[in-house]
N, C-alpha and C positions, 0 to 999 in steps of 0.2 A: 488548419488542421482539420482532419476529416476522419470519420469512422462510420461504417455501415454495420449495423446489428440486424441479424435475421433470426426469426424463430424456427427451430428445427423440429419442433413437436407436431407439425401438421401432417407428417408422413407416417406411414405405418398404422397398426391397428390400435395402438394405445397412445393417446396424447400425452405429452409431457412438456415440462417447461424449460427445455434446452435452447440455447441461443448460441450463435457463433458471431463474433465480431471480426470484421476485417478492417485493419487500421489503414490509415492513409499511406503509411509506409509499406503496406503490403503484408503485414503479419496477421496471423490467425489467432484468436483467443476464444476458447470454449467456455461457456458459463452454463450453470444449471441452478435450479432452486433446490431447497431442502425438501425431502419427502413430506407431504401433508397426510398425516395418519387419519385425519377427520374426513378428508375428501381426496382419496389417492389420485384421481384423474386431474386434480387441480395443482399438485405439487410437482416438484422435481424428482429426479431419480438418483441424485447425488453422484452425478457423472463427471462434474467439473466444479471449479470454484464458484462461490456465489458472487453476484455482481458487487456487493458491498465489501466482500473480502478483497476484491480487485481494487477497489478504491484505497483501501489500506496499503495493499501491495504497491500501488502506484505512488502513493505518498512515501513509502519506505524507499522505493527505488530513486525517487526524486531527491530525497534528502541524503541518502547515501551517496549518490552521485556527487552532490555538492561537497559533501564532507571530504570525500576522497580527492576531488579536484582541488579544493582549497588547500588541503594538506600538501598534495604534490606540487602546487604553485609555490608554497612556502618551503620547497626543497626538503620536506620531511620524508623519511623513508618509510612510507606507509606500505603495509603488505596485505592487510586485510581489513574489511569493514562489514559487520553484521548488524542489522537492526531488528530487535524483537519488538513487535508492536502488540499492545494490549488495549483494547478499546471497549467502551460501554455505549449502548444505544438507548435512546428514549424508549420508554415503555408504550407509548401511544404513537399512533401515525401522525405525521411522518416519522419514522423511526430513525432520526438523524443521530450521528455520533455525538455524544455529550462529553465524553472524556477519552483522551488517547494519551497513552504513554509509549514513548520510544526509548528503548534502551540500546545504546550503541556499544558494540565491542569492536574497538579498533586496535589493530595490532601493527607493530613496526619497530624497527631498530632505533632505540633511543628517542621514542616519540614523546614529546613533553605533553603532559595532561593539559596544560593551559592552551596549547595549540589545538587539541581536540575540542576542548570546551569552546573555544573561539569559532572554530569551523562549524561546530553544531549550532552555535547562536547565530552566526551569519546566515546559515541555511534557513533557519526558522524565522529570522527577522527580515531577511532581504531577498534571498534567491529561490527557495522552494515554493513555487506558486501552489503546489498541491497542499502542503502543510498550512500555508497562509489562508488558502481558501477554506479548508476544513476547520481552521481556527475560528471561523465565523460562527460556528455552532458548537464547537467542542473546546473544552479546556485541554490544551496540549501541554504535556510536561515531558522532559527529557532526562535521561541519566546516561552515564557512560562508564566503561571500564577500559583502561589501556593496558595492553600486554605487549610482550616482545614477540 
């Protein structure tokens, strides 16, 4: 796996903290920092997601992928899967994630809650490398809702 990240802030008259990532699969992701009110030339311009937000998004995508795939392989009629993620970070550097909650909303016809619960558990215990990795520094909790 490969990714190249380049700073885009060196051009123009005002320096900023924008970056563009090109993934090994050829996709582009923009990133930016939060504006720094104390030192405006050191902060971002709020033009894209923060890198740490993308870590959460990656974890959400990884686990949602697992949950949908596990349910489909179990021949369940899954129609939708949304993951809302809330996270807390340490107050001092390095500001790692310390707590992460993932709330899954999974929809499908006649979808058993036990099957959804099992799919989430399998993802977090065995398959989702992103959540397993982030679980080294953060307490990860999950909850879910099942709908038609």
